C-alpha positions as CSV (number, residue, x, y, z in Angstrom):
1,M,6.7,-46.4,-61.5
2,N,5.1,-45.2,-58.3
3,N,2.1,-47.0,-56.9
4,K,-0.5,-44.4,-57.8
5,R,0.6,-44.3,-61.4
6,L,0.6,-48.1,-61.6
7,I,-2.9,-48.3,-60.3
8,N,-4.1,-45.6,-62.8
9,L,-2.4,-47.4,-65.7
10,T,-3.9,-50.8,-64.7
11,N,-7.4,-49.3,-64.3
12,L,-7.2,-48.1,-67.9
13,I,-6.8,-51.7,-69.0
14,G,-9.4,-53.2,-66.6
15,S,-10.3,-53.0,-62.9
16,D,-8.9,-56.4,-62.0
17,V,-5.6,-56.1,-63.9
18,I,-3.9,-54.9,-60.7
19,L,-4.4,-58.4,-59.2
20,G,-2.0,-59.8,-61.9
21,I,0.6,-57.1,-61.2
22,N,0.6,-57.5,-57.4
23,R,2.3,-60.9,-56.4
24,K,0.6,-61.1,-53.0
25,N,-2.7,-62.7,-52.0
26,T,-4.8,-59.7,-52.9
27,V,-8.6,-59.4,-53.1
28,L,-10.2,-56.5,-55.0
29,S,-13.1,-55.3,-52.9
30,S,-16.3,-54.1,-54.5
31,N,-15.3,-50.5,-53.7
32,G,-12.1,-50.9,-55.8
33,K,-9.7,-51.1,-52.8
34,L,-7.1,-53.8,-52.5
35,A,-7.0,-56.1,-49.4
36,K,-3.8,-58.1,-48.9
37,F,-3.5,-61.3,-46.9
38,K,-0.6,-63.3,-45.7
39,K,-2.3,-66.7,-46.0
40,K,-1.4,-68.6,-49.1
41,L,-3.6,-71.0,-50.9
42,G,-0.8,-73.1,-52.3
43,Y,-2.9,-74.8,-55.1
44,H,-1.4,-76.2,-58.3
45,V,-3.5,-75.3,-61.3
46,L,-4.0,-76.3,-64.9
47,I,-5.1,-73.4,-67.1
48,V,-6.7,-74.3,-70.4
49,K,-7.7,-72.0,-73.2
50,P,-9.4,-72.9,-76.5
51,D,-8.3,-71.4,-79.8
52,F,-11.1,-68.8,-79.6
53,G,-12.0,-66.1,-77.1
54,C,-15.3,-65.1,-75.6
55,S,-16.7,-61.6,-76.2
56,T,-16.8,-59.9,-72.8
57,K,-19.2,-57.3,-74.3
58,L,-21.6,-60.1,-75.4
59,I,-21.4,-61.9,-72.1
60,Y,-22.2,-58.8,-70.0
61,S,-25.0,-57.8,-72.4
62,K,-26.8,-61.1,-71.4
63,V,-26.6,-60.4,-67.6
64,R,-30.1,-59.7,-66.4
65,N,-29.6,-59.6,-62.6
66,Y,-26.4,-58.6,-60.9
67,S,-25.6,-60.3,-57.6
68,K,-24.7,-58.2,-54.6
69,P,-21.0,-57.6,-54.1
70,Q,-19.5,-60.3,-51.9
71,Y,-16.2,-58.7,-51.2
72,K,-17.2,-55.3,-49.6
73,N,-15.0,-55.8,-46.6
74,P,-12.8,-58.8,-47.4
75,K,-11.5,-60.9,-44.5
76,Q,-8.7,-63.5,-44.2
77,S,-11.4,-66.2,-43.9
78,L,-12.2,-65.4,-47.6
79,L,-9.1,-67.4,-48.5
80,N,-9.9,-70.6,-46.5
81,R,-10.4,-73.8,-48.5
82,D,-14.2,-74.0,-48.1
83,S,-14.8,-70.4,-48.9
84,V,-12.8,-70.6,-52.1
85,I,-14.3,-73.9,-53.2
86,N,-17.9,-72.7,-52.6
87,S,-17.4,-69.5,-54.5
88,S,-18.6,-69.3,-58.1
89,N,-18.4,-67.3,-61.3
90,A,-21.8,-65.7,-62.0
91,L,-21.0,-65.3,-65.7
92,E,-20.2,-69.0,-66.3
93,K,-23.7,-70.1,-67.1
94,I,-24.1,-67.4,-69.8
95,V,-20.7,-68.2,-71.3
96,L,-21.5,-71.9,-71.6
97,Q,-24.9,-71.1,-73.2
98,K,-23.2,-68.7,-75.8
99,Y,-20.2,-70.9,-76.3
100,P,-21.3,-74.6,-76.0
101,K,-17.9,-75.7,-77.3
102,L,-16.7,-75.0,-73.7
103,V,-19.0,-77.5,-72.1
104,K,-17.1,-80.7,-73.1
105,P,-13.7,-79.5,-71.9
106,K,-15.2,-78.2,-68.6
107,L,-17.0,-81.5,-68.0
108,F,-13.7,-83.4,-68.8
109,L,-11.8,-81.3,-66.4
110,S,-14.3,-81.8,-63.6
111,K,-13.8,-85.5,-63.8
112,L,-10.0,-85.5,-63.7
113,P,-8.4,-87.4,-60.8
114,N,-7.6,-85.4,-57.7
115,I,-9.3,-82.2,-58.9
116,I,-10.4,-80.0,-56.0
117,F,-12.5,-77.6,-58.0
118,L,-12.5,-75.6,-61.3
119,R,-13.6,-72.1,-62.4
120,M,-14.0,-70.3,-65.6
121,T,-12.0,-67.0,-65.7
122,G,-14.1,-63.9,-65.7
123,S,-16.2,-63.9,-68.8
124,G,-14.3,-66.8,-70.3
125,S,-12.9,-68.6,-72.3
126,S,-10.1,-70.0,-70.1
127,I,-10.9,-72.6,-67.4
128,V,-8.7,-73.2,-64.4
129,A,-8.6,-76.6,-62.6
130,Y,-7.2,-76.6,-59.0
131,F,-5.2,-79.4,-57.5
132,Q,-3.4,-80.0,-54.2
133,T,-0.1,-81.3,-55.8
134,K,2.0,-80.4,-58.8
135,K,2.1,-84.1,-59.8
136,A,-1.8,-84.1,-60.0
137,S,-1.8,-81.0,-62.2
138,V,0.9,-82.4,-64.5
139,I,-1.0,-85.7,-64.9
140,A,-4.2,-83.6,-65.7
141,L,-2.3,-81.6,-68.3
142,K,-1.2,-84.8,-70.1
143,L,-4.7,-86.2,-70.0
144,F,-6.3,-83.0,-71.2
145,K,-3.8,-82.5,-74.1
146,K,-4.6,-86.0,-75.4
147,K,-8.3,-85.2,-75.7
148,F,-8.2,-81.5,-76.6
149,K,-5.3,-81.0,-78.9
150,N,-6.2,-77.4,-80.0
151,Y,-6.2,-76.0,-76.6
152,W,-3.4,-74.0,-75.0
153,C,-2.5,-75.5,-71.6
154,I,-0.1,-74.7,-68.8
155,T,0.4,-75.7,-65.2
156,S,1.2,-73.2,-62.5
157,K,1.0,-72.6,-58.8
158,T,-1.2,-70.1,-56.9
159,I,0.7,-67.6,-54.7
């Protein structure tokens, strides 16, 4: 499939779907263009998902003020450790208010040993915990599964 057709297809599904297709460090700018970077983050992650999903339509219906686009002209510095750690998900507060069942697992993840930071994915319900080493993410997986048996969990590595 040529690149233009691939982009059109992924846009039908969702504007950020192309990020999952492209295996490079890519940032989707606020104007819809892709910026590719050579620098790799190299984090190991634990991804957890409860046995329910969050309604994207409901979450976005509760947004009262939209923040200004942060990635108008993405630069390589966007992928440095401090920049990534200090970023946030503006929808997270709304998700946690509408789905309070996510508060306990998020709090548990935030207290895991060797965690660097964690984020909720988009409008939820998955949460991603970031670690420096694979061993730390595997230990976190075991600890999380003991406490939250009904959650789907997997470890992976950022590219």
